[in-house]
C-alpha positions in Angstrom: 0.0 -0.2 -0.1 0.9 3.4 -0.8 2.6 5.2 2.6 1.8 8.9 1.1 -0.6 11.2 3.0 -1.8 14.7 1.9 -1.5 17.4 3.6 -4.1 20.6 2.2 -1.6 23.0 3.6 2.2 24.3 4.4 2.6 22.7 7.6 1.9 20.2 10.9 2.7 20.3 14.1 6.5 18.8 14.5 4.9 15.8 16.9 2.3 14.7 14.3 4.8 14.2 11.6 6.8 12.4 13.7 4.6 9.8 14.0 3.5 9.9 10.6 7.3 8.9 9.9 7.6 6.5 12.9 4.6 4.5 11.2 6.6 4.2 7.8 4.3 7.7 6.2 5.2 10.5 4.4 3.6 13.9 4.4 3.3 15.5 1.2 1.9 19.6 1.7 0.4 21.3 -0.7 0.7 25.5 -0.8 -1.9 27.4 1.1 -5.1 27.8 0.4 -4.7 25.5 -3.0 -7.7 25.2 -5.2 -9.6 21.9 -6.0 -7.4 21.1 -9.3 -4.4 21.5 -7.4 -5.4 19.2 -4.7 -6.7 16.7 -7.3 -3.2 17.4 -9.1 -1.5 16.4 -5.9 -3.4 13.0 -4.7 -2.5 12.0 -8.4 1.1 12.6 -8.5 1.4 11.3 -5.0 -1.1 8.6 -5.2 -2.0 9.5 -1.2 -4.3 7.2 0.5 -5.2 9.3 3.4 -5.9 13.5 3.7 -5.2 15.6 6.6 -7.7 18.6 5.5 -6.0 22.0 6.5 -6.9 24.1 3.7 -8.7 24.2 0.5 -11.8 22.3 0.0 -12.2 18.4 -0.7 -15.0 18.3 -3.3 -16.3 15.9 -5.2 -14.0 16.0 -8.4 -11.2 15.9 -5.6 -12.4 12.5 -4.1 -14.0 11.5 -7.2 -10.3 11.8 -9.1 -8.8 9.6 -6.6 -9.8 5.9 -6.4 -7.1 5.7 -4.5 -7.9 7.1 -1.0 -9.4 5.7 2.0 -9.9 8.4 4.6 -10.0 12.2 5.5 -8.8 13.3 8.5 -10.2 17.0 9.5 -7.5 19.1 11.1 -10.1 20.5 13.5 -13.7 20.0 13.1 -15.5 22.6 10.7 -15.7 20.0 7.6 -18.0 22.2 5.6 -14.9 22.3 3.2 -15.2 18.7 2.6 -18.0 16.8 0.6 -19.6 14.6 3.0 -21.8 13.2 0.6 -19.2 12.8 -2.0 -16.7 10.5 0.7 -19.6 8.6 1.9 -20.9 7.1 -1.7 -16.9 6.3 -2.4 -16.5 4.4 1.4 -14.5 7.2 2.7 -14.7 8.0 6.4 -14.5 11.7 7.8 -12.9 11.8 10.7 -12.8 15.1 13.0 -10.4 16.0 16.1 -13.3 16.3 17.8 -12.3 18.8 21.4 -8.9 18.6 20.8 -8.5 22.8 19.8 -11.3 23.7 22.2 -9.9 25.1 24.7 -7.2 27.6 22.4 -10.6 28.2 20.3 -12.7 29.2 23.5 -9.6 31.8 24.2 -9.7 33.3 21.1 -13.7 34.2 21.4 -12.8 35.7 25.0 -10.3 37.9 23.9 -12.2 39.2 20.9 -15.0 39.9 23.3 -13.0 41.9 26.1 -11.2 43.4 22.9 -14.6 44.6 21.1 -16.3 45.4 24.6 -13.1 47.1 26.3 -12.6 49.0 22.7 -9.3 48.1 22.9 -7.9 48.2 19.4 -9.2 52.0 18.7 -8.3 53.4 22.1 -5.1 51.4 21.4 -5.0 53.5 17.9 -5.9 57.2 19.4 -3.0 57.3 22.1 -0.5 56.2 19.7 -1.5 59.2 17.1 -1.3 61.2 20.2 -4.6 61.4 21.6 -5.6 60.9 25.3 -9.4 60.3 25.1 -9.8 59.7 29.3 -12.1 62.6 29.6 -16.1 61.9 28.9 -15.3 58.1 28.2 -17.4 55.9 29.7 -16.6 52.3 29.5 -18.7 49.1 30.2 -18.9 45.9 32.5 -18.7 42.2 30.9 -19.7 41.3 34.8 -23.6 40.8 35.1 -24.0 40.6 31.2 -25.6 37.4 29.3 -23.5 35.4 27.1 -25.7 33.1 24.9 -24.0 29.9 23.4 -25.1 29.0 19.7 -24.3 25.3 19.6 -23.0 23.9 23.0 -20.2 21.4 21.5 -16.6 21.4 23.4 -15.4 24.8 22.1 -19.0 26.5 23.4 -18.8 24.3 26.4 -14.9 25.8 27.0 -16.5 29.3 26.4 -19.3 29.2 28.7 -16.4 27.8 31.6 -14.3 31.0 30.9 -17.3 33.2 30.7 -19.0 31.9 34.0 -15.2 32.9 35.6 -16.1 36.4 34.5 -18.9 36.8 36.3 -21.3 36.3 33.1 -24.4 34.5 32.9 -24.7 31.7 29.9 -27.6 30.8 28.3 -27.6 28.2 25.2 -29.3 26.9 22.8 -28.7 23.8 20.6 -32.0 21.5 19.8 -29.2 18.1 19.3 -27.7 18.3 22.6 -28.6 15.8 25.7 -29.7 17.9 28.9 -26.7 16.7 30.8 -24.5 18.7 28.9 -26.4 21.7 30.2 -26.7 20.7 33.6 -22.9 19.9 34.1 -21.9 23.5 33.2 -24.8 25.1 34.8 -26.3 27.0 31.7 -29.8 27.2 31.3 -31.4 26.0 28.3 -33.3 28.3 25.6 -36.0 27.1 23.7 -35.7 28.6 20.5 -32.8 30.6 18.4 -35.3 33.2 18.9 -35.2 33.3 22.3 -31.7 32.8 22.8 -30.7 35.9 20.4 -33.4 38.1 22.4 -31.9 37.3 25.8 -27.8 37.8 24.8 -26.2 40.7 25.6 -23.5 38.8 23.5 -24.0 36.3 21.2 -21.1 33.7 20.6 -21.8 31.4 17.6 -20.4 27.6 17.6 -22.1 25.4 15.7 -21.6 24.1 11.9 -22.4 25.8 9.0 -24.3 23.7 6.6 -27.7 24.5 4.5 -30.1 25.0 7.5 -27.1 27.3 9.5 -26.0 29.4 6.4 -26.5 33.2 7.4 -28.6 32.1 9.9 -27.3 35.0 11.8 -29.5 37.7 9.2 -30.9 41.4 9.5 -34.0 39.8 10.6 -32.6 37.5 13.3 -30.0 40.7 14.5 -32.7 42.5 14.8 -33.7 40.4 17.5 -31.0 41.0 19.9 -31.2 43.6 22.5 -29.9 47.1 21.6 -26.1 47.5 22.0 -25.2 43.7 22.1 -22.2 41.5 20.5 -21.6 39.2 18.0 -18.7 36.8 18.6 -17.7 34.2 15.7 -15.2 31.8 16.0 -16.8 28.9 14.2 -17.6 29.9 10.4 -17.9 32.7 8.8 -20.7 31.8 6.8 -23.1 31.7 9.8 -23.8 35.6 9.5 -24.9 37.6 6.7 -22.2 40.0 6.7 -23.9 42.9 4.9 -26.4 42.7 7.3 -23.8 42.4 10.2 -22.4 45.7 8.7 -25.1 47.9 8.9 -26.1 46.7 12.7 -22.9 47.7 14.0 -22.6 51.3 11.5 -26.7 51.6 12.7 -25.8 51.4 16.1 -28.0 48.2 17.1 -24.9 46.0 17.5 -22.0 47.9 19.6 -20.1 45.8 17.9 -18.0 42.1 16.5 -15.3 39.9 16.9 -14.6 37.6 14.2 -11.8 35.0 13.4 -14.0 34.0 9.9 -15.1 35.3 7.3 -17.5 34.2 5.0 -15.0 33.8 2.0 -11.1 32.9 3.1 -9.2 35.0 2.8 -11.1 37.9 2.4 -10.5 40.4 -0.3 -8.8 43.6 0.1 -11.4 45.9 0.0 -13.5 44.2 2.4 -15.8 46.4 4.2 -15.2 45.3 7.6 -11.6 46.8 7.4 -12.9 50.0 7.3 -15.2 49.3 10.6 -13.0 50.0 14.0 -15.8 48.2 16.3 -15.4 45.1 14.1 -12.1 43.4 15.7 -10.7 40.7 13.2 -8.6 37.7 13.3 -7.7 35.3 10.3 -9.4 32.2 11.6 -6.5 31.3 14.0 -8.2 30.9 17.0 -7.1 27.1 17.1 -4.1 27.9 15.6 -1.8 27.5 19.1 1.0 25.2 19.8 -0.9 23.6 22.2 -3.7 22.9 19.9 -2.1 22.3 17.0 -0.1 19.4 18.7 -3.0 18.4 19.6 -4.9 18.1 16.3 -2.4 17.5 14.7 -1.9 14.0 16.0 -5.3 13.7 16.8 -6.0 13.9 12.7 -2.7 11.7 12.2 -3.8 8.7 14.4 -7.1 8.5 13.1 -5.7 8.1 9.3 -3.4 5.2 11.1 -6.5 3.6 12.9 -8.7 3.3 9.7 -6.4 2.0 7.4 -5.4 -0.5 9.6 -9.2 -1.5 9.8 -9.3 -1.1 13.5 -12.6 0.9 14.8 -13.0 5.0 15.4 -15.3 6.5 17.6 -18.6 6.9 16.1 -18.5 10.8 17.3 -15.2 10.9 15.6 -16.9 10.0 11.9 -18.8 13.1 10.4 -20.1 11.3 7.7 -21.1 8.5 9.7 -24.4 8.1 9.2 -23.9 9.3 5.1 -21.8 5.8 5.1 -24.2 3.9 6.9 -27.0 5.1 4.5 -24.4 4.4 1.5 -23.8 0.7 2.7 -27.1 -0.2 3.2 -28.0 1.5 -1.1 -25.1 -0.8 -2.0 -26.0 -3.8 -0.5 -29.8 -3.5 -1.5 -28.6 -3.1 -5.4 -26.2 -6.1 -4.6 -29.2 -8.4 -4.0 
C-alpha cells in the first residue's frame, strides 16, 4: 500500500509529522489555500491514501479523481470544506478531531469579546495617534451581562466556563445536545434560537456551517438581539450575513463584533469590515496555538492510522457516519 499522506496546507505539527514517520508514512504538503484542481493533482501525482484536511476544498471532483483515497481526517472539527456525501458514496470516512482545539478557540472567543467590549484597538490607535481619550470616556463591564452560546459542543462549553469565571450569566441553545450538557455547565437552556437572540448581550456562535445554518444570523435575527449587544464568531463565517452585520454595527443596534472567520477566506483587500473599527478581526487563527496544533495534528494522524489498519474509530469522530451507513445499505440492495 502507498504510504503517502497529503496535508492540504504548508505545515503540520512536528509531533504529528514524527508520528507519521514512525509509522512509515511520508507527508506531502500542498500550498496554502490550494484550489480543488491543485489538491486533485497532488493526490493523483502522489497516490496518497489519506488526507489531513487543513486548507482548501475537497469536493466531489477531488474525491472522484483519487480512487486510492481511503480516509480524510480534518485538522479540527469544521467539515464544510469537505463533500461528505461524495466521500460516503466512495466509502471514505471523514474524521474530526473532536475537542482537541476547544480550549484554544474558547480563549480566542473571550479575547475577541474583551477587545470589542473594552474597545482595546480603537483606544490603542488613538493613543498612538497622540489622543488622550480619557475625558468623556465611559466603558462597560462584562460581569453581569448575558452570554448566549449557539450550539453546545466542546468549544462552546469551554467558552462558557471561562465566561462564568468573568461573572457572566451563560445561556445556550442547541436542539441536538442532551440535557446533561447544560446541567454539567449550569447553563440555562433556551427553547428556541429566537429566545437565545433576545436574551443575549453577547452572542457567541459555535455551530457547524450547513444548509440549515448558512446566514442564520441575518438582518431579522440581528434585529431580535438587544440594542447595544455584541456578536462573536469563531466558528464559520458563512453563519453570518456579513452585509446585515455591518449595517447593524453602523446603525448602532450592535455595539460591535469580534470575528475570526469570514464567508470567503481569505477576504478581499477591500472587504468593508476593514473600515469599521467596532469590528475586531483575526485571520481564522482561534485554534492555531502550539498546544492545540499538537493535539489536533496528532489526533488527525492517529485517526488515519486507525482507518487504514481497519481498527474501529469512535463513532462521534466520523463526521459522515450516517451517510456512510446509508451508502452501505444502498449498495447492499443493489448487490441483492
